[in-house]
N, C-alpha and C positions, 0 to 999 in steps of 0.2 A: 491808678483807677480805683475808686472806692466801691465797696460792695454794699448794697442796700441792706439795711438792718431788717432782720426777720424776728418776730416775737411770737411766743406761744403762751397764752394766758390761761391760768387755772382759776376759774371764777371764784371758787369757794375758799381758796387758801391764799390768794394774792401773790402766788409765785409767778415768775416770768423768766423764760430762757431767751437770751439775746445772742444772735450769732453775728460776728463781725469778721473781717479779714483775719484769718489765722487764730481767732480766739472765740471762746464760748463762755458766756457769763450767766450766772443765775442770780437774780435779784428779787427782792420782795418789797412790797409796800408796807407801810406801817399800819397793819390791820391786826385785829385780835385773832388769835389762832388757838383753837381748842382741839388737842389731839384726839380726845375721845369722840367728839362730834365728827372729826375728819375721818376716823376709821369707820364710823357708821355711815359715812357718805360714799357710795360707790363711785360717783363721778370723780371724787378726789383720787381714789386709787387708780382709776383709768388714766387720769391726767398725769399722775406721778410716773406711771410706767412709760407713757409716751415721752415724758420729759427726759427720763434716763436714757431711753433708746436714741432720742435725737442728739443728746449730748455725746453718746458713744460714737454715733455715726459721724458727727462733726469733728470729733477728735481723731478718728482713724484716717491715716493717709490714703489717698486714692491709689489703687493698683495700676501699675504702668502696663499698657498693652504691649506684648512682645512684638519685635520688629518683623519676625518671620514665624510662620506656623507650618508645621510639617505633619501630615497625617499618614500613618503607616497601615496598610492593609495586612492581613495575615499571610496572604499569598498573592502572587501576581505572575502573569506570563508576559514575556517580552520578545521583541524581534530585534534583529541587528546583531552586531558583534561586540558592542560595548554597553555598559550599564551607566545610567545617569540617575541622579536623584529624582528628576522629573518623570523618569520612566517607571519608577517603582513606587511613587508616593504622590500625594496631593500637596502641592506647595502653594501657600497663600501669603500675601504681604500687601500692605498699603502702598509699598514702594515697588513699582513695576520693574525697575532695574534690578532691585535686590531679588525679587522673585525669579527673574530671568537668570541671574547669575547663580542662584541656588539650584535651580532646576538643571543647570548645565554641569553641576559638580560631578566629576567622574567617580564611579564606584568600582571600577575594574572591568574585567571581561564579562561578556554574557555567558550563561551556562551552555554547555554542549547539549546535543540531543540526549534525552533521558537523564540529564544531570540536574541537580538542584543546588543553589547557592543561598546561604542564610546570611542575612545582614541584620545586626541588632542596633539598638539605639546608640550605644557608645561608639560603634564603628561609624555610623552616619554623622554623629556630632563631631567626631574626629576629622572626617573628611571635610565637613563644613569649616571647622577651625583651620585646617590647612589651606583653605581657600579664602581665609580672612573674615569669616563670619563667626563671631564668638558664640559659644554655647549659651551664654546668658541672654543672648538676643533671640534665642530659638525656643519655641514651644513645640514639643513633640507629643502627639496624641496618637491614639489607636493602639496597635499591637506593639509588644515589646521587641518583636523581630519579624521580619518579612521573609518568606520563602520564595525565591525567584526561580522560575523554570522557563524553558524556551517554548514559545508558542509554535506548535507543530501543525502540519497539514498532512493529509493522507490522499494519495493518488490511486484510484482503483486499478486493479489488475487489468480490467477491460480496456482502460485508456492506454495502458502500456502495450497491450497486444495490438491495438489499432495502430499505434506509432510504429511497432515492429513490422506489421503487415505492409504499411506504406513504404517502409524502407526496402522490403523485399520486392515489392512491385516496381520500385524505382531502380534498384541496383541488381536484382537477380530474379527477374520474372520467371514463372514456372513454364515448362515446356507445354506445347499444345496437348490438350487432353489430360492435363494434370493440374493439381493445385497444392499450395503449401498448407499443411495441416499442423496445428500446434500439438506437440507431444509432451512438452514440459512448460506449463504456463508459469508466469511470474507470480511472486507474492506482491501484495499492495506495497507501494513505496511510501515511506514515512520520512519526512524531513522538515526543516524549519520553514515556516511560512514567510512570504515576502510580497513585495509589490509586483514584481515581474517574474513570471514562471513560464518556462517552456520545456518541451521534451525533445531531446536530441537522441537519434538512433544511428547505429552503425553496424555493419556486418563484421562478425568475428571469424577469423579463419577456422575452418572445420575440416578434419581429415576423413570423416565418414561420408561416403558417397550418398547423395540423395537427402542430405540433412543440411540445415542452415541454422546458424546461431546469431541472434541479433541482440546487441546490448543497448538498453534504453536508459538514458541518464535524465534525471530531473534537475534542471538548472534554475536556481532561485537567485534573483538579483545578480546574475553573472557568475555564480559559483555552483559547482556540482554538489547537490545536496543529497542525492540518493541514486543508486544504480541497480537495475535489475536486468536479468537475461531471459530471453524467450527462445526456446528450441523448436524448430520446425522440421517436418519431414515431407518429402514429396508424396502425394497421394494420387493414384491413377484410378480412373473410372473403368470398371470392367463389368461385363455381363457374364453370368455363369448359369449353367443348367443344374437344376436340383430335382431329385426324384420326388414327385408328389405322393407316391406310394411305393411299396416294394415292387421292384422290377426284376422278375426272374431272368436268369441267363437265357438268351435266345429270343427274348421278347422284343418286339419292335417299339421304339420310343415314339410316343405321340404327344399331342397336347393334353391328353387325359392323364398320362402318368409322368409328365415332365413339366415343370414350371421354370420360367426365366426370372432372374432378379439382377439388379444392379448393385454392385458393391464397390467399396474403396480398397485399393490394393497398393502395397509399397513398390510393386514392379509393374512395368507397362504390360498391357494385354498382348498376347500372341497375335502376330499380324494375320495368321491364317485361321484364327478361331472362327467356328461357325456352330450354330445350335445343332445338337445331335438328333434332331427330329427326323424320323424315317430310318435311322440306323438301328442296328441290333445290339442288344446288351451282350457283352462277352462274358459277363459274370453277374451274379445276383447283386443288385444295388438296393440298399435299404432306404426306406422313406426318410427324406430330409438330407440325404447325403448328396454332396456335390458330385456331378458326373464328370469323370476325367476322360480325356481323349482315349486312353488305353482301354476304357470300359465300353467303348462303342466301335462298331465296324459297319461298313456298308453291307446291305443285305445281299446275300448270294456271292459275296466276294470270295474268290478262289484262294486256297492256301498258297502262299508265296514261298514258304519255307517249311520243309518237312523235318520231322525229328530225325536226328543223327546225321543230317546232311552237313556238308562242309559249306560254310558261308563266308562271304567277304565282309570283314568288319571295317567300317569307315568312320574316321573322325575328321571333320572338315571345319576349318576356322578361317579367320581373315588372313588370306595369303598362304595357307598351307592345307595339305591333305595327307592324312596318314591312313594306311591300309594294313590289314593283317588278316590271318585266317582264324576261323573259329568253328566250333561244332554246335549246331542247334540241338538243344536238349528238349525241345517241344515244337509242335507245329505252330505256325504263325501266319496270320493274314496281314495284308498291308495295313499299317497303322497300329498293329497290336504289339505288345511287349512280350518278349520271350527270354528265357534264360539261354545264354551262349557261353561255352567254355573256350577260352583263349587257347589255341593250339600250342603256342610257345610257352606260356606261363602256367597253363592249366587253371587259370583263375576264372571263376564263373561270374559273369556280369549280366545285368538286364540290358537288353538292346531293343530298339524299335525297328520293326520290319518295314522295309521300303517296298514299293510296288515291283521293283526290279529284282527283288530277292536278296539284296544286301541288307545289312543291319548296322545300326548306329548306337553305340553305348549312350545311355541317357544320363549318366552321372558325370559330374565335373572331374576333370583330370584323368579320365579313362584313356588307356593306351592299348592298342591292339597288339 
């Protein structure tokens, strides 16, 4: 197939450039040429420059377009467990099959959480060469190396607590009158992101009574990506009486000097608790102090135990009753606490006076 002839004429000098298939020729017509007049003529100089540029362009071979183009960013975050060229770069080619094959070239494992992997141009060209794509067919642009890190996600601590509470409600509901309270919240969970994410929770065996530990795992695409623990303790609702102002010993407790409030407690409330309104303070109670049962007595209650009297000490539990003798070291009304000396051991203990005149040690492990 022949290429049409193209000519560029220089009007004042009679020169002509002709371009044919593979050749470039400069010819002239037989006209008179005066160098001095040519130099003085600007059109001649412009035409000569254009002539030389066209000749150089015609003689230079056309650059071949690379079969594959790979553009590298400075840094990239990835998902999954393996790296491919398509995951860390932009791959282009006029050949769709070549672009697909190059994008699928394996570059090793993906980085672990908090880890970075650096891939440079020679490494990438080497992997392409091992896959049958010659380096001469690849144009790499962009950064000299790419820093690859894992794309991560964060799950708030509040979401983990909700999952743990749902586990407790399902597997270990709280007794009536109580509720589970978080005493050690979790840290936010950090792990690789993925398409499918769910939270799995389970109870962990605990030796402490009244406590529960729940393990919450973040499962990403079927794999455990992060684990956090939530610690709970049973909390009971109790009412307690508080001195609204100083209450002197012997004063009657009323709504003016006593207020009631509801608090959370780690132990269940006493079954026989009642507000001390109408009772008499057995000692001075300072403003803001919680009023204990031993600090109140019924008005006009007779003394049940006299000082120096011999009293019966009783310790009663599930299926047993222990009794012994003691000596009262002070007077006591029903419900009040007094000091009692054990007759056998001479040990002095605090004991609660019963209406029948017997006393019961109030500390754990007491033996008459």
